N, C-alpha and C positions, 0 to 999 in steps of 0.2 A: 253409900257404901254404910257397911254396920256398926254402930259405937261396935271397937271391939273391947270395952273396956265391959259392956257387957253383951259380951260377945260368948259362947259356948267351946269347945273345938271338935268335930265331929272325925264318927270316919267309916267310909264305906271300906276295910277290910274285912271283913264275912262274906259280901254280896262277894264280892272279886272275887274270891276264894271261893265261893258255889258258882263264879268260870270262866275257875281255870280246872273244872274235873269234878270240882268238887272235894277242888286241894286239904290235906287233913291242917290243922292246925300244929299241927306236928311239922308234918313235912313242909310248911309256914317258914316255921321259927330256924329248923336246919339248913333252907335256904336262904336264912337271915346271919341264923351265928345265931341265933338265942333263946330259951327257953320256952316250950308251949308256955308257960304261963305267965307269961311278959305279952304274947298274943293275947291269951282269954284280957290281959286286962287289959291293951288295948282300945279291942273288940267290946270292952265293958267301961270306955271312956273311963276308967277304973290311972292308971298308966299314959301321961304324953311319950312319945320315943323323942330321944334323938331323932336333927336333925341325922347323919348320921346311918340310927339305922330307918324313918321313916325313908329315905334316899332308898336303901335293902329294897323297903318292905315295896314301893315301886318298881322296882324293877324284875325285884323276883314274880308282880303279878303283872309285871306290863304294861303300865301304864303311867301316864305321872303323877307324883305329890298329889299334885291340887282334887287331881280328881279322887281320893282318899279320903284326901283328910280339906275337913273347910270351918269357918267358923262359922255358928247358926247365931241369930241372935235368942237369947234368953224368951223363951215363951213362946216358941212360933216350934215347932218339927216338920 
């Protein structure tokens, strides 16, 4: 298991949006009740969503939350 002190939270929101038939950032934001800017910030890892928002994103994208968000050891891509 990764040392979480040296791990970074990554996400696959953009990829899962594409799998939903090119769901736009605005459409996803509308589905989960946040702004498009919030979706942009999540996708670029500038904002870590609350547990509630992460669960809403997973539900909107029809995947498990752990499929979208994952810890990655620093220095790995």
